[in-house]
C-alpha positions as CSV (number, residue, x, y, z in Angstrom):
1,M,35.1,173.2,171.0
2,T,33.2,170.1,171.5
3,N,33.2,169.2,175.3
4,P,34.5,165.7,175.5
5,T,32.6,164.7,178.4
6,N,29.6,164.8,176.0
7,E,31.0,162.4,173.1
8,V,30.7,159.0,173.2
9,A,33.2,155.7,172.4
10,P,33.2,156.0,168.8
11,W,32.2,152.1,168.6
12,I,29.0,152.4,170.6
13,E,27.9,155.6,168.1
14,R,28.7,153.7,165.3
15,L,26.5,150.5,166.5
16,A,24.3,153.2,167.3
17,R,23.8,154.7,163.9
18,V,23.5,151.1,162.4
19,G,20.7,150.7,165.1
20,Y,18.6,153.0,164.2
21,A,19.0,152.2,160.1
22,A,18.3,149.0,161.3
23,K,14.7,150.4,163.0
24,S,14.3,152.0,159.7
25,L,14.4,149.1,157.6
26,L,11.9,147.3,160.2
27,Y,9.4,149.7,160.1
28,V,9.8,150.6,156.4
29,T,9.0,146.9,156.1
30,I,6.2,146.7,158.3
31,G,4.3,149.5,157.1
32,Y,5.3,149.1,153.4
33,L,3.3,145.3,153.8
34,A,0.5,147.2,155.8
35,S,0.3,149.4,152.8
36,Q,-0.2,147.3,150.2
37,A,-2.8,145.3,151.9
38,A,-5.0,148.6,152.7
39,L,-4.6,148.7,149.0
40,G,-5.3,145.6,147.4
41,P,-4.0,141.7,147.2
42,G,-0.3,140.9,147.7
43,G,0.4,142.5,151.4
44,K,-0.1,141.7,154.9
45,V,-0.3,143.3,158.7
46,T,3.3,142.0,160.7
47,D,5.3,143.0,163.6
48,T,9.2,143.5,163.8
49,R,10.0,139.9,164.4
50,G,8.1,139.2,161.3
51,A,9.9,141.9,159.9
52,L,13.0,139.8,160.1
53,R,11.4,136.9,158.3
54,E,10.7,139.2,155.6
55,V,14.3,140.4,155.7
56,H,15.6,136.5,156.3
57,D,14.1,136.0,152.4
58,V,15.6,138.2,150.6
59,S,19.2,137.9,148.7
60,Y,21.9,137.7,151.2
61,G,19.2,137.9,154.1
62,R,20.7,136.3,156.3
63,L,23.9,138.3,155.9
64,L,21.9,141.4,156.5
65,L,20.0,140.0,159.4
66,I,23.5,139.6,161.3
67,V,24.1,143.1,160.8
68,V,20.4,144.2,161.7
69,G,21.1,142.4,164.7
70,L,24.8,144.0,165.0
71,G,22.6,147.4,165.1
72,L,19.9,146.6,167.1
73,L,22.7,145.2,170.3
74,G,24.3,148.4,169.7
75,Y,21.4,150.5,170.4
76,G,20.1,148.6,173.1
77,L,23.7,149.1,174.6
78,W,23.4,152.6,174.3
79,R,20.0,152.9,175.5
80,V,20.7,151.2,178.6
81,V,24.0,153.1,179.4
82,E,21.9,156.3,178.8
83,A,19.3,155.7,181.1
84,V,22.2,154.9,184.0
85,V,24.5,157.1,183.0
86,D,22.0,160.6,182.6
87,P,23.8,162.1,180.1
88,E,21.0,164.9,179.7
89,R,21.3,165.5,183.2
90,R,17.3,164.4,183.9
91,G,18.1,163.5,187.7
92,T,16.7,161.2,190.2
93,G,12.9,162.6,190.4
94,W,10.5,160.3,189.7
95,K,9.6,161.9,185.8
96,A,13.2,161.1,185.7
97,L,13.3,157.9,186.7
98,V,10.0,156.8,184.8
99,V,11.9,158.4,181.7
100,R,15.5,156.7,182.4
101,A,13.3,153.5,183.3
102,G,11.5,153.6,179.5
103,F,15.6,153.9,177.9
104,L,16.5,150.9,180.1
105,G,13.3,148.9,178.9
106,R,14.2,149.9,175.6
107,G,17.2,148.8,175.6
108,L,16.4,145.2,176.9
109,F,14.0,145.3,173.8
110,H,16.0,145.7,171.5
111,G,19.0,143.7,172.8
112,L,16.0,140.7,172.4
113,L,15.4,141.6,169.2
114,A,18.8,141.6,168.4
115,L,18.8,138.0,169.3
116,T,15.8,136.9,167.6
117,A,18.0,138.9,164.7
118,F,20.8,136.7,165.1
119,R,18.9,133.3,165.4
120,F,16.8,134.3,162.0
121,A,20.0,134.5,160.6
122,L,21.9,131.4,162.1
123,H,19.2,128.9,161.3
124,E,15.8,128.6,158.7
125,R,12.9,130.3,159.6
126,T,10.3,128.8,160.8
127,G,6.1,129.5,160.9
128,T,4.8,132.4,161.3
129,G,5.0,133.0,165.3
130,G,3.0,133.9,167.7
131,D,2.2,137.2,169.4
132,Q,4.7,138.2,171.6
133,A,2.4,140.4,173.6
134,R,0.2,137.5,174.1
135,E,3.3,135.5,174.7
136,W,4.7,137.3,177.7
137,T,1.5,138.3,178.7
138,A,0.5,134.9,179.4
139,R,3.6,134.5,181.5
140,A,3.0,137.3,183.5
141,F,-0.5,135.7,184.5
142,D,1.4,133.0,185.6
143,L,3.1,135.0,188.3
144,P,2.0,135.7,191.6
145,G,0.2,139.6,191.3
146,G,1.1,139.2,187.2
147,E,-2.2,141.2,186.7
148,L,-1.2,144.2,188.4
149,L,2.3,143.8,186.0
150,V,0.7,143.7,183.3
151,I,-1.8,146.6,184.2
152,I,1.5,148.8,185.0
153,A,2.7,147.9,181.8
154,A,-0.4,148.6,179.8
155,A,-0.5,152.2,181.7
156,Y,3.1,152.9,180.7
157,V,2.7,151.5,177.1
158,A,-0.7,153.6,176.4
159,G,0.9,156.7,178.5
160,Y,4.1,156.3,176.2
161,G,1.7,156.8,173.0
162,V,-0.2,159.6,174.4
163,Y,3.8,161.3,175.1
164,Q,4.5,160.3,171.3
165,F,1.4,162.8,170.0
166,Y,3.6,165.1,172.0
167,R,6.7,164.6,171.1
168,A,5.8,164.6,167.5
169,W,4.9,168.2,167.5
170,S,6.9,169.8,170.2
171,P,9.6,171.8,169.3
172,K,12.3,169.7,171.0
173,L,11.9,167.3,168.4
174,E,15.2,169.4,166.2
175,R,17.2,169.2,169.5
176,H,17.7,165.8,168.8
177,L,18.4,166.3,165.2
178,Q,21.6,167.7,163.4
179,L,19.8,169.5,160.6
180,G,21.5,172.5,160.4
181,E,23.4,171.6,157.5
182,L,20.3,170.9,155.2
183,P,18.2,173.8,153.3
184,Q,15.1,175.4,155.3
185,E,12.9,173.9,152.7
186,I,13.9,170.5,152.8
187,R,14.5,170.6,157.0
188,Q,10.7,171.5,156.9
189,W,10.0,168.6,154.9
190,V,11.8,166.3,156.8
191,L,10.6,167.3,160.4
192,R,6.6,166.9,158.7
193,V,7.7,163.4,157.5
194,S,8.8,162.6,161.4
195,R,6.1,164.6,163.3
196,F,3.6,162.2,161.2
197,G,5.6,158.8,161.4
198,I,6.2,159.9,165.4
199,A,2.4,160.4,165.6
200,A,1.3,157.0,164.0
201,R,3.6,155.4,166.1
202,G,1.5,156.8,168.9
203,I,-1.6,155.8,167.6
204,I,-0.1,151.6,168.1
205,F,1.5,152.2,171.3
206,C,-2.1,153.3,172.4
207,L,-3.7,150.5,170.9
208,I,-1.1,147.6,172.2
209,G,-1.7,149.9,175.8
210,F,-5.3,148.8,175.4
211,F,-5.0,145.5,174.6
212,L,-2.9,144.9,177.4
213,A,-5.7,146.6,180.1
214,R,-8.2,144.3,177.9
215,A,-6.8,141.3,178.9
216,V,-6.4,141.9,182.7
217,L,-10.3,143.2,182.6
218,R,-11.1,139.4,181.2
219,H,-8.6,137.6,182.3
220,D,-7.9,136.4,179.3
221,A,-4.2,136.7,177.8
222,A,-5.2,136.0,174.1
223,E,-7.1,139.5,174.6
224,A,-3.7,141.5,174.5
225,G,-2.2,142.4,171.5
226,G,1.0,143.8,170.0
227,L,2.0,146.0,167.0
228,R,0.5,143.3,164.6
229,E,-3.2,142.9,165.9
230,S,-3.0,146.9,166.4
231,L,-2.8,147.0,162.4
232,R,-5.8,144.8,162.0
233,A,-7.7,146.6,164.6
234,L,-7.0,149.6,162.2
235,A,-8.0,147.3,159.3
236,N,-11.3,147.0,160.9
237,L,-11.9,150.5,161.3
238,G,-11.7,151.5,158.0
239,R,-9.6,151.4,154.9
240,W,-8.5,155.1,155.7
241,P,-7.4,154.7,159.0
242,F,-5.3,151.9,157.8
243,I,-3.4,153.3,155.4
244,A,-2.6,156.6,157.5
245,V,-1.0,155.0,159.9
246,A,0.4,152.4,157.9
247,L,2.1,155.1,155.8
248,G,2.9,156.4,159.1
249,L,4.7,153.7,160.1
250,V,7.1,154.0,156.6
251,A,7.3,158.0,157.7
252,Y,8.8,156.6,161.2
253,G,11.3,154.7,159.2
254,V,12.3,157.9,157.4
255,Y,12.9,159.2,160.9
256,E,14.8,156.7,162.0
257,L,17.0,156.7,158.9
258,L,17.6,160.3,159.8
259,N,18.3,159.4,163.2
260,A,21.3,157.4,161.6
261,R,22.8,160.2,159.8
262,Y,21.7,163.2,162.2
263,R,21.1,161.9,165.5
264,R,23.2,163.9,168.3
265,I,24.3,160.6,170.2
266,S,26.1,161.3,173.9
267,I,26.3,159.3,176.9
268,A,28.0,161.3,178.9
């Protein structure tokens, strides 16, 4: 029998699952466009905000953006509540607080991304947009102690990227996915694709952390960079590293779609 204390409000669970599906759509879009750019003409490198613009341009794109925005909002809400309620009983040690702070940050980030989706749905998209990491770094530099805040952010983001490599190969990956109904052979393929996608995303986070640290060392917010700048840096390293990470982001999108279906979701 399921313990009722481990259940989440049905509406939050549904929105969280739609949020995972929305994240899947964005990462598959980013990875697909980057793969096209790596393999020939027609693709481009972009970030989550750019992926939202791509969704805007498809048939019924505005309606789809509203659904995506609701899903991202639900996902963000779940992460914030998860940070506060601590369903896995991580505790209040410094390691646990860092993890819970990460949940909170991810919740707020996806809440802001949801607002961007709603804004694009309600208005015509304009321009290509700037690099968000550079915009936020410039704002941080204007604050007292801003450079210290950015270097802390750089360390956290790079550390999170390194953690993704551990997470990709950790046996704990299966704990969050209820895959028991799948045949063993399919389950193994699901896990391989998931590990590949998570590792690719880890590379991106490590590069973002590097760019943030570089911005501090050179006292120039223009040296910062997000997902789009990370993909461009990989393209400069060579075709095959670029293709590998681009396909990895598609794989991560598949992993997020699996989360939408099989993720264990609880907030108590």
